[in-house]
C-alpha positions, 0 to 999 in steps of 0.5 A: 782385404783378406782370404776370407773376404776373397772367398766370400766374393768368389762364392758370390760370383759362383752364384752369379752375384757380381755386385761386390768387388775385391778391394785391396788397399795396399799394393801386394799379392792381394791387390793383384789377386783382387784385380784379377778376380774383379776382371774375371767376374766382369768377363763372366758377367758379360759372357752370361749376359751375352748367352742369355740374350742369345738364348732369348733370340733362340727361344723366340726363333723356336717359338716362331718355328713351332708357330709356323709348323702349327700353321702348316699342320692346320693348312694340310688338315684344311686342304685334306678336308677340302679335297676329301669332300669332292672326292667322296662325291665323285666316288659315290656318283661314279659307283652309282653309275657303275652299279646302275643305281641310276638307269634313266639317261637324264639321271646319268647326265645329272650324275655326270654333271655333278662329277664334272662340277666336283672335278672342276672344284678340285681343279680350282683348289689345286690351282689355288695351292699351286698359286700359293706355292708360287707366292711362297717361293716368291717371298724370297725376293731380293729387295733393293732400295733406290733413290727415286728422285735421282732416277726421276731427275735422270729421266727428266734430263734425258727427255729435256735434251730430246725436246730441246733437240726438236726446237 
């Protein structure tokens, strides 16, 4: 082992090539230096692996967040479209009544029925949105695992005692 070989190995370490180790044959300064270089290379290699694993987890988290955001954007777009149609119909029929585009009582009743139907449709959409919101909020339930067979044994033993009291 000489200075040139140590220099070559440390250049490889700089380039993330950890395949080569320093090997000193005799116990002197180079022996201790080569041991320190090898240990340093192992620590660096380990830390790089750990950082790469964490980066992969972070990348997946970012992709999932972006996917969730796209789902949310699509959802808002769909809901907006679903609400826009009944609002347009209600607006049009209300203006028709206001500006006396229909004057016959039967036509006015039909216009009002359409307005009521569209209001009911919007109410149904809003109710579904509220239900969805409640469902999303309840997805953070605290789930606990229980030993069902143990619970059944306890219940059976309680009722067994009560039944034997009757005899």
